[in-house]
N, C-alpha and C positions, 0 to 999 in steps of 0.2 A: 937355908936348909930346912929349917922347921917349918917355914910356909909353904916350903914345896910338899913336904909330906903331908901336912894339913889339906892342901889343896888335892894332891891325889886320892886322900881319904874321901875329900867330899866327892869328888867326880866318881871314886868308886859307890860310893853312898847313893848317888843320882842313878848310876847304871843300874844299882841294886834293886832301887824303886821302881824304875823303867821295866825291868824284867819281871817284877811282882806284879805290876799294872797289866801287863801284858797277858800274864798267866790269869789274873783275875778277869780280864775281858774275856780270854778264851773261854775260862768255865762259864760266865754268864752267858756266851754265845752258845757254848754246848748246851747249857740247861734250855734256855729259849727254844733252840733247835728240836731239843727231846718233848719239850712240851707241846710245840707245834705239831710234831709227828703224832704224839699220843691223841691229841686232839682231832687230828684228821682221821686217825683209825676209830676213834670212838664215832665220830661223824658217820663214817661210812658204816660202821656196824649197826649205828642207830637207824640209819635211812634202810638197810636190808631190813631190819626187825619191822620197820613201819610197812615196808613193802609187802614181807611176809605176812602182817598183820590183816592188813587189806585184801588179799589175794584169800586167806583164810575166812575173812568175813565174807566175801563173795561167793567164796565155795558155799558157806553155811547157808547165805540166803538163797541160793539155788537150789539147796539141799531142802529147805525147809520154809519156802516162803511165807504160808501162813502164819507160821510160829513167828517168824522175823515182822510182820506186819503187826502180829497183836503185841508183841514186845515193843515195837515203835510207838503204837497208840498208847501203850500203857506209860511207857517213859515220858510222853508229851502230855498226857492226863496229870500224872503227878506232879510233872514240872510245872504246868499251869496252875494247878491246885495251890503249890508251895508258894507260887509268886502272887496269887490272889490273896492267900493268908498272911503273906510277909507286907503287902502293900495296904492291907486292910486297915484303916484307922483306928487308932486307939481310942477308946471311950474313959474318961476319967471319972464318970461316975453316972449317977441318975442324971438325966434330962429335965429340967424344969421349965 
């Protein structure tokens, strides 16, 4: 009789653990799905933001082409000067 009650208690414990594991599994799955949906929304919003920025840039270039070319030239010039300055060899002192 005592063994039967212990056995039924053990079976009940196993069933409780199984239900708890199912709850944890469902919580994990829900969290992963929520994260996936949030990432998809973020990706979609980011894509729209990039498309809007490109369209705005094209519009600005068409509105002011001379200024756009001047800005591009200046950016290239500054980049080239910075790269040549960084790549310049360092001298350790007077050469002999």
